[in-house]
C-alpha positions in Angstrom: 64.9 124.2 111.2 67.4 127.0 111.1 69.2 127.9 107.8 71.6 130.2 109.6 75.1 129.8 108.0 76.8 129.7 111.4 74.5 126.9 112.6 76.7 123.8 112.5 74.7 120.7 113.3 77.1 118.3 111.5 75.1 118.1 108.3 77.3 117.7 105.2 80.4 117.0 107.3 82.7 114.1 106.7 83.2 112.0 109.8 86.1 109.6 109.9 85.9 107.5 113.1 89.2 106.5 114.6 89.6 103.0 116.1 89.5 102.9 119.8 92.7 101.7 121.6 90.8 98.5 122.6 89.6 97.9 119.0 92.8 97.8 116.9 91.3 95.4 114.4 88.8 98.0 113.2 88.8 97.8 109.4 86.1 100.4 108.5 83.0 99.4 106.7 82.4 97.7 103.4 82.9 100.9 101.5 86.2 101.6 103.1 87.4 98.0 102.3 86.2 98.4 98.7 88.0 101.7 98.3 91.3 100.2 99.6 90.9 97.2 97.3 90.2 99.5 94.3 93.2 101.6 95.1 95.5 98.6 95.4 94.2 97.3 92.1 94.8 100.7 90.4 98.3 100.9 91.9 99.1 97.4 90.6 97.8 98.3 87.1 99.9 101.5 87.1 103.0 99.6 88.1 102.4 97.0 85.4 102.0 99.7 82.7 105.1 101.5 83.9 107.2 98.3 83.8 105.8 97.4 80.3 106.6 100.9 79.0 110.2 100.8 80.5 110.7 97.3 78.9 109.5 98.5 75.5 111.7 101.6 75.7 114.7 99.5 76.6 114.0 97.1 73.7 113.6 100.0 71.3 116.9 101.4 72.4 118.7 98.0 72.1 117.2 97.6 68.6 118.4 101.1 67.6 121.9 100.4 68.9 122.1 97.0 67.2 121.2 98.6 63.8 123.3 101.7 64.1 
């Protein structure tokens, strides 16, 4: 086995297969689906935290204006 730096046999390379034109329902493997689900859950959590923070900020401002 060669250890030459210019020898590129594909080891250590990331391969992202693209769906063929006749296979448009390609959804990746289990890991791809798990990654998408995890990302969607993280996005939902970020959105919820952002909305809660905005609501708390608005309530604090309303309270401050009411007592000013």
